[in-house]
One Martini backbone bead per residue (centre of mass of N, CA, C, O) as a GRO file, in nm:
protein
  174
    1MET     BB    1  -0.784   5.923  -2.054
    2ALA     BB    2  -0.980   5.721  -2.217
    3ASP     BB    3  -1.089   5.625  -2.530
    4LEU     BB    4  -1.425   5.536  -2.597
    5THR     BB    5  -1.424   5.519  -2.926
    6ALA     BB    6  -1.216   5.311  -2.917
    7PRO     BB    7  -1.138   5.012  -2.992
    8ARG     BB    8  -1.008   4.718  -2.849
    9TRP     BB    9  -0.989   4.632  -3.142
   10GLN     BB   10  -0.812   4.551  -3.449
   11LEU     BB   11  -0.821   4.503  -3.793
   12VAL     BB   12  -0.602   4.724  -3.835
   13SER     BB   13  -0.300   4.804  -3.840
   14SER     BB   14  -0.072   5.062  -3.831
   15SER     BB   15   0.045   4.970  -4.125
   16GLY     BB   16  -0.242   4.862  -4.286
   17TRP     BB   17  -0.254   4.573  -4.219
   18LEU     BB   18  -0.357   4.284  -4.138
   19THR     BB   19  -0.410   4.101  -3.887
   20PRO     BB   20  -0.368   3.775  -3.802
   21TRP     BB   21  -0.660   3.718  -3.695
   22SER     BB   22  -0.810   3.839  -3.945
   23LYS     BB   23  -0.688   3.646  -4.152
   24ALA     BB   24  -0.796   3.388  -4.023
   25MET     BB   25  -1.101   3.462  -4.033
   26LEU     BB   26  -1.114   3.504  -4.341
   27GLY     BB   27  -1.021   3.217  -4.411
   28VAL     BB   28  -1.252   3.065  -4.270
   29ALA     BB   29  -1.482   3.204  -4.425
   30ALA     BB   30  -1.387   3.119  -4.710
   31LEU     BB   31  -1.394   2.814  -4.659
   32ALA     BB   32  -1.693   2.792  -4.577
   33LEU     BB   33  -1.805   2.911  -4.841
   34GLY     BB   34  -1.675   2.705  -5.034
   35VAL     BB   35  -1.808   2.451  -4.913
   36ALA     BB   36  -2.105   2.548  -4.946
   37LEU     BB   37  -2.071   2.599  -5.275
   38ALA     BB   38  -1.966   2.330  -5.403
   39GLY     BB   39  -2.255   2.154  -5.403
   40ALA     BB   40  -2.393   2.363  -5.558
   41PRO     BB   41  -2.555   2.501  -5.779
   42LEU     BB   42  -2.487   2.763  -5.976
   43LEU     BB   43  -2.723   2.945  -5.894
   44TRP     BB   44  -2.694   2.909  -5.581
   45ALA     BB   45  -2.401   3.001  -5.569
   46GLY     BB   46  -2.450   3.289  -5.674
   47ILE     BB   47  -2.654   3.370  -5.456
   48GLY     BB   48  -2.466   3.316  -5.213
   49LEU     BB   49  -2.243   3.513  -5.297
   50LEU     BB   50  -2.421   3.765  -5.310
   51ALA     BB   51  -2.514   3.750  -5.015
   52ALA     BB   52  -2.231   3.773  -4.888
   53ILE     BB   53  -2.168   4.051  -5.005
   54VAL     BB   54  -2.410   4.206  -4.885
   55ILE     BB   55  -2.349   4.139  -4.589
   56GLY     BB   56  -2.066   4.261  -4.584
   57LEU     BB   57  -2.155   4.551  -4.665
   58THR     BB   58  -2.352   4.583  -4.423
   59LEU     BB   59  -2.133   4.560  -4.200
   60ILE     BB   60  -1.983   4.812  -4.294
   61ASP     BB   61  -2.267   4.946  -4.421
   62PRO     BB   62  -2.604   4.985  -4.361
   63LEU     BB   63  -2.685   5.133  -4.628
   64ALA     BB   64  -2.652   4.888  -4.816
   65GLY     BB   65  -2.889   4.727  -4.687
   66LEU     BB   66  -3.108   4.933  -4.749
   67CYS     BB   67  -3.079   4.912  -5.053
   68ALA     BB   68  -3.139   4.609  -5.067
   69ALA     BB   69  -3.424   4.628  -4.939
   70LEU     BB   70  -3.544   4.813  -5.162
   71VAL     BB   71  -3.489   4.615  -5.398
   72LEU     BB   72  -3.619   4.343  -5.252
   73GLY     BB   73  -3.914   4.418  -5.172
   74PRO     BB   74  -4.078   4.341  -5.458
   75THR     BB   75  -4.013   4.002  -5.432
   76LYS     BB   76  -4.254   3.837  -5.309
   77PRO     BB   77  -4.377   3.678  -5.549
   78LEU     BB   78  -4.114   3.525  -5.614
   79THR     BB   79  -4.076   3.394  -5.338
   80ASP     BB   80  -4.350   3.242  -5.332
   81ALA     BB   81  -4.300   3.076  -5.600
   82TYR     BB   82  -3.985   2.961  -5.555
   83VAL     BB   83  -3.976   3.008  -5.210
   84PRO     BB   84  -4.208   2.891  -4.985
   85GLN     BB   85  -4.026   2.829  -4.719
   86LEU     BB   86  -4.013   3.115  -4.660
   87PRO     BB   87  -4.133   3.328  -4.408
   88LEU     BB   88  -3.982   3.551  -4.565
   89ASP     BB   89  -3.890   3.796  -4.750
   90LEU     BB   90  -3.614   3.948  -4.883
   91GLY     BB   91  -3.665   4.235  -4.768
   92GLN     BB   92  -3.698   4.148  -4.468
   93ILE     BB   93  -3.422   4.016  -4.439
   94ALA     BB   94  -3.259   4.270  -4.512
   95LEU     BB   95  -3.371   4.441  -4.280
   96LEU     BB   96  -3.267   4.266  -4.047
   97VAL     BB   97  -2.968   4.287  -4.122
   98THR     BB   98  -2.956   4.596  -4.105
   99LEU     BB   99  -3.041   4.624  -3.808
  100GLY     BB  100  -2.806   4.453  -3.700
  101ALA     BB  101  -2.576   4.631  -3.811
  102TRP     BB  102  -2.662   4.890  -3.670
  103LEU     BB  103  -2.636   4.773  -3.383
  104LEU     BB  104  -2.336   4.698  -3.401
  105HIS     BB  105  -2.237   4.986  -3.450
  106ALA     BB  106  -2.358   5.108  -3.189
  107VAL     BB  107  -2.206   4.923  -2.990
  108ARG     BB  108  -1.919   4.994  -3.083
  109LYS     BB  109  -1.974   5.310  -3.008
  110ARG     BB  110  -2.150   5.318  -2.738
  111ALA     BB  111  -2.417   5.436  -2.912
  112ILE     BB  112  -2.761   5.444  -2.915
  113ARG     BB  113  -2.872   5.625  -3.203
  114VAL     BB  114  -3.145   5.795  -3.319
  115PRO     BB  115  -3.226   5.961  -3.573
  116THR     BB  116  -3.353   6.273  -3.620
  117SER     BB  117  -3.684   6.383  -3.713
  118PRO     BB  118  -3.998   6.492  -3.795
  119PHE     BB  119  -4.089   6.166  -3.827
  120THR     BB  120  -4.030   5.995  -3.573
  121LEU     BB  121  -4.273   6.031  -3.379
  122PRO     BB  122  -4.505   5.965  -3.580
  123LEU     BB  123  -4.394   5.686  -3.660
  124LEU     BB  124  -4.403   5.557  -3.375
  125ALA     BB  125  -4.706   5.604  -3.333
  126PHE     BB  126  -4.801   5.441  -3.579
  127ILE     BB  127  -4.669   5.170  -3.508
  128GLY     BB  128  -4.810   5.143  -3.235
  129ALA     BB  129  -5.101   5.149  -3.347
  130ALA     BB  130  -5.064   4.915  -3.556
  131SER     BB  131  -4.981   4.692  -3.341
  132LEU     BB  132  -5.272   4.649  -3.224
  133SER     BB  133  -5.365   4.461  -3.472
  134LEU     BB  134  -5.191   4.203  -3.372
  135LEU     BB  135  -5.377   4.080  -3.148
  136ASN     BB  136  -5.582   3.954  -3.394
  137ALA     BB  137  -5.409   3.753  -3.516
  138LEU     BB  138  -5.401   3.436  -3.645
  139SER     BB  139  -5.080   3.452  -3.634
  140LEU     BB  140  -4.757   3.506  -3.556
  141GLY     BB  141  -4.643   3.507  -3.847
  142SER     BB  142  -4.843   3.709  -3.963
  143GLY     BB  143  -4.773   3.944  -3.771
  144ARG     BB  144  -4.472   3.960  -3.840
  145GLU     BB  145  -4.503   4.020  -4.141
  146ARG     BB  146  -4.669   4.281  -4.112
  147SER     BB  147  -4.465   4.445  -3.938
  148LEU     BB  148  -4.224   4.426  -4.137
  149ALA     BB  149  -4.369   4.551  -4.380
  150ALA     BB  150  -4.429   4.823  -4.245
  151ALA     BB  151  -4.133   4.897  -4.176
  152HIS     BB  152  -4.028   4.882  -4.467
  153ARG     BB  153  -4.220   5.103  -4.588
  154CYS     BB  154  -4.118   5.328  -4.372
  155GLY     BB  155  -3.800   5.315  -4.335
  156ALA     BB  156  -3.673   5.190  -4.044
  157GLY     BB  157  -3.354   5.134  -4.101
  158ARG     BB  158  -3.252   5.465  -4.029
  159GLY     BB  159  -3.485   5.618  -3.830
  160GLY     BB  160  -3.654   5.680  -4.095
  161PRO     BB  161  -3.792   5.793  -4.361
  162ALA     BB  162  -3.752   5.778  -4.669
  163SER     BB  163  -3.797   5.978  -4.933
  164ALA     BB  164  -3.954   5.756  -5.109
  165ASP     BB  165  -4.149   5.661  -4.845
  166ARG     BB  166  -4.341   5.899  -4.759
  167ARG     BB  167  -4.593   5.823  -4.936
  168VAL     BB  168  -4.624   5.522  -4.793
  169ALA     BB  169  -4.663   5.561  -4.480
  170VAL     BB  170  -4.978   5.577  -4.478
  171ARG     BB  171  -5.006   5.270  -4.620
  172ALA     BB  172  -4.873   5.057  -4.409
  173ALA     BB  173  -5.145   4.969  -4.314
  174ILE     BB  174  -5.310   4.664  -4.399
   0.00000   0.00000   0.00000
C-alpha cells in the first residue's frame, strides 16, 4: 500500500542536495526578484526584499506568517498615511498570506484539519454572528476590511485565538 502522507514530488533529493528542477525554479525566482528590485528606489527595494523573505518563511512554516501578521497588525495608520492605495493594511495582507500558506500545507498533507481548542466553537459562533452585520455594510470593500480586521484580532490564523489575543476576542466586533 502506498504511503499517502509522502509527497509525489521531492524538493530535496535523497542525497540531501536540491533536485535540478528545484534549483532551476529557485534560479528563476531569484532572477525575477532581482529584475523587479533593480529599478526600484533603495527603500522600496529593501521593503520588497523583506517581504519576499517573510513570504518565503511563511510558505515554509505558517507560524512565521502569523508572527508577521501580529507584528504588522498595528501599522494601519502608517499604511493609510504613506500608502493609501492599498485596499487592506499590512496586517490583513500578512494574515491572508498566512491563511494561504496554512491551506497549502494542509492540501499537501491531504488533510485539512483545524486544530481544536475550547475556544474554536465559540469563536466560530461569534464570527458567524458578527458577519451578519456585514449585510448592511456601505460597500463590499468596507465589509471585507471589517471582517478581516475582526478575524485578525481574534487570531484566526492558526485555528483559534492566540494567547495574547484572548482578551481582545470579545472586542473584535467593531
